[in-house]
Phi, psi and omega in degrees: 000140170285096189295345180282345187282143167291147179247123182290115182275181184297318181296320178294319181297319184294329181258003186302311184296323178290316180295332181255025186306323182297331179286344178271348182301138185306323183287344176264313188281320187299315178299324178294314182294320179299313181295317182293321179296323176295313181295329181294332176051046177097350176080188002286164186234139173241123174256119174281140182055058186292340176060229182263011173090020183307315181264323187294320182296313176296326177295320177294325178294340175278001180092009179275146173279116186239132173241143180244157174226126188210137181278330187264111177299321178299326176296321180290326174301319177294318177302315186287344170292329181272324183215081188302330188274355183286123187281133179223132174264128176277122180170180185272126184291347178276339189224335188287147177254124176269155175305139178086015180306134181094001183240355188282137175279334183215133168242132182230152181213105192243177172055047173066016191286338175303327180296341178299335178271116201255016171230153180296318180300320181289324177294320174301319179298328176296315179296317181295321179291321177299314180297325180295331181272345182283146166285158172309131183084357180286166186240147174244125182242131178233131172250123184204153182276162173262130179299139185274046185290337177294342179267006181261110173285163180305133179089353180257138184246350187242144176228121179286142174243346174204130175224102177227180178294337185253345184206134171238122181228138176213153179253140171248138188240145168241095185298338182286332183243354186061024174265146182211164180223130170267127179253132182233127171244111186246130182282130178269170183295336179273005179092350176281169180242138175255131178260135174221155179223151180222124182270143175206161173251121179274154188216142183270155181303318181295327177293321177296320178299323178291321176301317179298318179298320180297332178270003177087020179243162179228152182292128176263316176195160177218129178232166183281341183200182182288340180277355177092015178301133182303143178276130181225178178293346178262358181294141181266356176192180180205155169245115185244142181237121174247149184237139175279137181302145181297326182268015182292000000 
């Protein structure tokens, strides 16, 4: 187990789909599924940190063979209420072996989930494990944000990412260690606020490219989003695709 990772408990799993409702919106989800289905080239597909199936279920609906890998059993229970037959292996995405290792056309890791693994060594292990599951010529896709350090004036440690009547969220950063925490204050129906926090390690695109090289993969392309917007120095996130050599 990657001992550094937060583990999504039952309470978090039960409210996950509601709390992440914006990520299920068609204008957010459909471009991701379209891009991933194209990259899968007929499959099969392995999703690391499959969660409650936000991406995996639509991919399966496209006729692709999808396998999941997930550390949190409660998250998988929520997924299986929606799609009981979708196969998921409970385990650590840095070390666990899913059925069909070495045959996947696509391995994917979306929605900033690589940051859940909070040491560099463990993040490298995720890349190595992804490459181990890929068939020759297969692709590993990661969607992840760029840390907002440019918005930090001297002496400030926090950057807000959402401020609404129902939710206030901000990230605190430690640039010396690349450790960060997302803080969430969510308004409940009775007017009270629930506090939650999520620990993560932020990582730069160039660092990810080196991790991919250590795992025997090379960068095929990088865009700012699933729609293919060019990646620039002002991009707040990226979708990166690394490929395993055809002769691997």
